[in-house]
C-alpha positions as CSV (number, residue, x, y, z in Angstrom):
1,M,-6.7,-18.7,69.6
2,A,-3.5,-18.7,71.6
3,D,-5.5,-19.5,74.7
4,S,-7.0,-22.6,73.0
5,N,-3.5,-23.8,71.9
6,R,-2.3,-23.4,75.5
7,Q,-5.2,-25.4,76.8
8,G,-4.6,-28.1,74.2
9,R,-0.9,-28.4,75.3
10,I,-1.9,-28.6,79.0
11,L,-4.4,-31.4,78.2
12,L,-1.9,-33.3,76.1
13,G,0.8,-33.0,78.8
14,G,-1.8,-34.2,81.4
15,L,-2.6,-37.3,79.3
16,L,1.0,-38.1,78.7
17,A,1.7,-37.8,82.5
18,L,-1.3,-40.1,83.2
19,T,0.2,-42.6,80.8
20,L,3.8,-42.4,81.8
21,L,3.5,-42.2,85.6
22,P,2.2,-45.8,86.1
23,L,5.0,-47.1,83.8
24,L,7.7,-45.1,85.7
25,G,6.3,-46.3,89.0
26,A,6.4,-50.0,87.9
27,W,10.0,-49.5,86.6
28,W,11.0,-47.9,89.9
29,L,9.5,-50.8,91.9
30,K,11.2,-53.4,89.8
31,T,14.6,-51.8,90.1
32,S,14.3,-51.1,93.8
33,M,13.5,-54.7,94.7
34,N,17.1,-55.9,94.5
35,S,15.8,-59.2,92.9
36,E,14.4,-60.4,96.2
37,P,10.8,-61.8,96.0
38,W,8.1,-60.0,97.9
39,G,7.1,-61.7,101.1
40,T,4.0,-63.8,101.6
41,T,1.5,-63.8,104.4
42,N,1.1,-67.5,105.0
43,H,2.7,-69.1,108.0
44,G,2.8,-72.7,106.8
45,Q,5.1,-74.2,104.1
46,L,3.5,-73.6,100.7
47,L,3.4,-76.9,98.7
48,S,4.2,-75.9,95.2
49,S,4.7,-79.5,94.0
50,G,1.1,-79.9,92.9
51,L,0.6,-82.9,95.1
52,T,-3.1,-84.1,95.2
53,L,-5.0,-86.3,97.6
54,A,-5.3,-88.9,94.9
55,Q,-1.5,-89.0,94.4
56,V,-1.0,-89.8,98.1
57,G,-3.7,-92.6,98.0
58,L,-6.5,-90.6,99.6
59,E,-8.7,-90.2,96.6
60,N,-11.8,-91.1,98.7
61,L,-11.3,-87.9,100.7
62,S,-11.3,-85.7,97.6
63,S,-14.4,-87.4,96.2
64,E,-16.5,-87.4,99.4
65,D,-17.5,-83.7,99.6
66,A,-16.2,-80.3,98.7
67,R,-14.7,-79.3,102.0
68,W,-11.3,-78.0,103.1
69,R,-9.3,-80.6,105.0
70,L,-7.0,-80.5,107.9
71,I,-5.0,-83.8,107.6
72,V,-3.0,-84.9,110.6
73,V,0.0,-87.1,109.6
74,P,1.7,-88.7,112.7
75,G,5.4,-89.5,112.8
76,T,6.8,-93.0,112.1
77,S,6.4,-93.9,115.8
78,G,2.7,-92.9,115.9
79,C,1.2,-89.8,117.4
80,V,3.4,-89.0,120.4
81,D,4.5,-85.9,122.2
82,D,4.1,-83.0,119.8
83,C,1.4,-84.7,117.8
84,Q,-0.6,-85.5,121.0
85,T,-0.2,-81.9,122.1
86,A,-1.5,-80.6,118.7
87,L,-4.7,-82.7,118.6
88,P,-6.6,-80.6,121.2
89,T,-5.3,-77.5,119.6
90,L,-6.7,-78.6,116.2
91,R,-10.1,-79.3,117.7
92,A,-10.1,-75.8,119.3
93,L,-9.0,-74.3,116.0
94,H,-11.9,-76.1,114.3
95,L,-14.3,-74.7,116.8
96,R,-12.7,-71.2,116.6
97,L,-13.6,-71.0,112.9
98,G,-17.2,-70.5,114.0
99,K,-19.7,-70.6,111.1
100,D,-16.9,-71.6,108.7
101,S,-16.2,-74.7,110.7
102,R,-18.7,-76.6,108.6
103,R,-16.5,-75.9,105.6
104,V,-13.6,-77.7,107.1
105,A,-13.1,-81.4,108.0
106,R,-10.4,-82.9,110.1
107,T,-8.8,-86.3,109.2
108,F,-6.2,-88.4,111.1
109,L,-4.0,-90.7,109.0
110,W,-2.9,-93.8,110.9
111,D,-0.6,-96.6,110.0
112,G,-2.5,-99.3,112.0
113,A,-0.4,-99.1,115.1
114,S,-1.5,-95.6,116.1
115,E,-5.2,-95.9,115.3
116,A,-6.2,-95.2,118.9
117,D,-4.2,-92.0,119.2
118,A,-7.0,-89.9,117.8
119,S,-10.1,-92.0,118.1
120,H,-12.3,-88.9,118.2
121,L,-11.2,-87.9,114.6
122,P,-12.3,-89.5,111.4
123,S,-9.3,-91.6,110.3
124,E,-8.0,-93.0,107.1
125,S,-5.4,-95.8,106.7
126,L,-2.0,-94.4,105.8
127,N,-1.3,-96.7,102.8
128,T,0.1,-94.1,100.5
129,P,2.6,-94.4,97.6
130,V,4.0,-91.0,98.4
131,M,5.5,-90.5,101.9
132,L,4.3,-87.4,103.7
133,E,6.3,-85.7,106.3
134,S,4.9,-85.7,109.8
135,G,2.7,-82.6,110.5
136,V,-0.6,-81.1,109.6
137,Y,-1.6,-80.5,105.9
138,I,-4.3,-78.3,104.5
139,A,-6.0,-79.6,101.4
140,D,-8.4,-77.6,99.3
141,P,-11.9,-78.8,98.2
142,L,-10.5,-79.8,94.8
143,G,-8.1,-82.3,96.5
144,N,-4.9,-80.3,96.2
145,L,-2.5,-80.3,99.2
146,V,-1.8,-76.6,99.7
147,L,0.0,-76.0,103.0
148,R,2.1,-78.0,105.5
149,Y,2.6,-77.1,109.2
150,S,5.1,-78.5,111.6
151,W,3.8,-79.4,115.1
152,E,5.1,-76.1,116.5
153,Q,3.0,-74.1,114.0
154,V,-0.3,-75.7,114.9
155,G,-2.4,-73.0,116.6
156,T,-2.7,-69.3,115.9
157,P,-0.5,-69.3,112.8
158,M,-2.5,-72.1,111.3
159,F,-5.8,-70.5,112.3
160,E,-4.8,-67.2,110.6
161,D,-4.0,-69.0,107.4
162,M,-7.1,-71.1,107.5
163,K,-9.3,-68.1,108.1
164,H,-7.6,-66.2,105.2
165,L,-8.1,-69.2,102.9
166,L,-11.8,-69.5,103.8
167,E,-12.4,-65.8,103.3
168,L,-10.8,-65.8,99.8
169,S,-12.3,-69.1,98.7
170,R,-15.5,-69.4,96.7
171,I,-15.4,-73.2,96.9
172,G,-15.9,-75.5,99.8
């Protein structure tokens, strides 16, 4: 009888430990964080404003097909210097995606004066109610602008983010 009571106490202690250990671990993580947020793995600037393609006047891009979009937005003086350097890199990035490249479309936004800058890319007129900063944007298949990259980030950092998004995405 004493042996069965002892086994019952050991079992009860084990169950309590299994219940309390995760709670104590979570409490320890929360207190050891020093109120700093955990890091992210993306290289681009995460757009948390909820900006959509329709809000920037590009609703035809979101309704065309369910594909991820790399949207090139040139500066106010057109596509010069950094932008021109980034265009071949974007083409190489698109090819580097391999079988996933069909899930991604590239678009160049132009203001009329810089239409010839990227004649090899599908282009859309930049007649938007919301001003976008110069750079490259990633839009998801649902039409949400997700990430923004400066010209210096176009290349491997952008490729790593795009590959990661395509791996995790069930859409597009």
